[in-house]
C-alpha positions in Angstrom: 28.4 -150.3 -84.9 25.4 -152.6 -84.9 27.6 -155.7 -84.3 29.4 -153.8 -81.6 25.9 -153.2 -80.0 25.1 -157.0 -80.6 28.3 -158.1 -78.6 27.6 -155.6 -75.7 24.2 -156.5 -75.6 25.0 -160.0 -75.4 27.8 -159.5 -72.7 25.1 -157.4 -70.9 22.6 -160.3 -70.9 25.4 -163.0 -70.1 26.7 -162.0 -66.9 25.7 -159.0 -64.8 24.5 -158.3 -61.1 21.0 -156.5 -61.1 19.9 -154.2 -57.9 16.1 -155.4 -57.5 13.5 -152.9 -56.6 10.3 -155.0 -55.0 9.8 -157.8 -53.4 12.4 -160.6 -53.9 9.9 -163.2 -54.2 7.4 -161.3 -56.4 10.6 -160.1 -58.7 11.6 -163.7 -58.6 8.2 -165.0 -60.0 8.1 -161.9 -62.7 11.4 -162.6 -64.3 11.1 -166.2 -64.9 10.0 -166.7 -68.6 11.3 -165.4 -72.2 12.3 -161.8 -72.8 12.9 -160.1 -76.2 15.0 -157.3 -76.5 13.3 -154.2 -78.3 16.1 -151.5 -77.7 19.5 -151.2 -76.5 20.8 -147.3 -75.6 24.5 -147.0 -75.2 26.4 -144.3 -73.6 30.0 -143.7 -73.3 31.6 -140.9 -71.4 35.0 -140.1 -72.0 37.5 -137.4 -70.4 34.0 -135.2 -70.0 32.5 -136.0 -73.6 29.3 -138.3 -74.2 28.5 -140.4 -77.1 25.1 -142.0 -77.1 24.1 -144.6 -79.7 20.6 -146.2 -80.5 19.7 -148.4 -82.8 16.4 -150.5 -83.5 17.1 -154.3 -82.5 17.2 -156.1 -85.9 18.4 -159.2 -84.6 16.2 -161.4 -82.4 17.6 -161.0 -79.0 16.3 -162.7 -76.0 16.8 -163.4 -72.4 15.5 -166.5 -70.9 15.2 -166.8 -67.2 13.8 -170.5 -66.2 12.5 -171.6 -62.9 15.6 -174.1 -62.0 17.9 -171.0 -62.1 19.4 -171.1 -65.4 19.1 -168.5 -68.2 20.1 -168.1 -71.8 20.9 -165.3 -73.8 20.0 -165.8 -77.6 20.7 -164.1 -80.8 18.0 -165.6 -83.5 17.9 -168.6 -81.7 21.5 -169.2 -81.0 22.6 -169.6 -77.5 25.4 -166.6 -77.2 25.7 -167.5 -73.3 24.1 -169.2 -71.0 24.2 -170.3 -67.1 22.9 -169.5 -63.5 21.0 -166.7 -61.8 20.3 -166.6 -58.2 18.1 -164.0 -56.0 19.2 -163.1 -52.7 17.7 -160.0 -50.8 17.0 -157.5 -53.9 20.1 -158.5 -55.6 19.7 -161.2 -58.8 23.2 -162.4 -59.6 23.7 -163.9 -63.3 26.8 -165.8 -64.0 27.9 -167.0 -67.5 29.0 -170.3 -67.6 32.2 -169.7 -69.6 32.9 -166.1 -68.8 31.9 -165.6 -65.4 30.5 -162.2 -63.7 31.4 -159.4 -66.5 31.7 -157.0 -63.4 29.3 -154.3 -64.3 29.6 -151.9 -61.3 25.8 -151.2 -60.8 22.8 -152.6 -62.6 19.1 -152.3 -62.2 15.7 -154.0 -63.2 12.5 -152.7 -63.4 9.4 -155.1 -64.3 6.2 -153.6 -65.0 3.8 -156.1 -66.4 5.3 -157.6 -69.5 7.8 -154.7 -69.9 11.3 -155.0 -68.2 14.0 -152.3 -68.4 18.1 -153.1 -67.7 19.9 -150.8 -66.9 23.7 -151.2 -66.2 26.8 -148.8 -65.6 30.8 -149.7 -65.5 33.6 -146.8 -65.1 37.1 -147.7 -66.0 39.2 -145.4 -64.1 37.9 -141.6 -63.6 37.9 -141.2 -67.6 35.9 -143.8 -69.1 32.2 -145.0 -67.8 29.4 -147.0 -69.9 25.7 -147.0 -69.5 23.7 -149.5 -71.5 19.8 -149.2 -71.2 17.8 -152.2 -72.8 14.3 -152.4 -73.0 12.6 -156.3 -73.1 9.2 -157.5 -73.4 7.9 -160.9 -72.1 6.9 -162.9 -75.1 
């Protein structure tokens, strides 16, 4: 399951759309930098039953947002994904150079000082849904 969490975390970091709260310019300024993933919780729902998994992060997972609108998702220093990000109104879009947008239905980001919480959901039909919550610290 740890490998699966790592894959989902990398996928989550690689490409998604975040619905942001607050002023775009302030959020753009706040999000630039290196963020270390400290916790990932995933919840799957299938035919009315939910499964939740949360484990401490053993690998060094990081999201790096650059001022030039590029990003990298790294694991133990190795680049897992890279691409571009853009901010329009209150939406930040991340596009992975190799895979494009993974198509999460909704994703939100909340920044409080040096802490960031990312929450993404995806639904596949009526019977399957997934929610990923990541906690990150600015380093």
